[in-house]
N, C-alpha and C positions, 0 to 999 in steps of 0.2 A: 215872367216865365221865359225860360231859354231852352232851346233844344241844341245842346252842344255837339251832338252827333250829326247835325245837319251839314251837308257838304258845302253849303253856302255860308255857314256861320263864321264870322259875323258878316252879314251882307251889308251892314251899315256901320255899326260900332260895337265894341265889346260891351257886355252888360245890357244889351238892348232887350226889350220885351218882345218876344216872338209870338205873342198870342195871335197876331195878324201877320202871317207870312206873306200873304197877298193883300194888297190894300182894297178894301171894299169900295173905296171912292175912285178907283182908277177908271178912266183918267180924270183927274180933278181939274186939270188945266189952270191951276192956281200957282203962279210963280213964287208966291210967298212961302210955299212949302219947301222950296229948294228944287222942285221939279222943273222941267223945261222941255220944249220941243227939241228933238234931236233925231236926225236921220229920218225925218218924215213921220215920226211918232212921238208920243209923250214918254219922256224918260223920268223915272223916279229915283235914279241913281243917287242924287244928293239929298233926297227927302228922308228925314228920320222921324217925321211926325207920328206915324202909327206905331213906331217902336219905342216912343217915350212911355214910360210906365204909367204916368198920370193919364195920358191920352188913351192908351190901350185899355186901362181899367174903366174909364168913363165910357168908351165905345162899347165894350163888352156888356157893361151894365145896361146901357141904353138899348142896344140891339136885343139882348135877351129879355129886356123888359117890354119889347114889342114896339119900340119907336121906329118910325119910318127912316130909311137911310138918309133921305134929304134933311130930315130934322137933326139927325146925328151929325151930319156934315155941318149944318149951321152952328151947332154947339162947338164942333172942332174948330171952325173958323174963328170963333171968339178966343181961342187959345193961341192963335198965330201971333 
């Protein structure tokens, strides 16, 4: 899903999945995602994880299915 009219599109890469404009895991503090500490805070600038279609679909299904956010993060970690 994309929102081409978004003033920030593409915030990461063309053809990204925009189902999660803001990451529900922020701040994950997991450098494997591409994120890092920057200017005293966690920067997601180089993380594309939640914008991958396979990850976004899994997250949406899990969250709408009532899974706890911690459990969903554990599932996402296995995809890293």
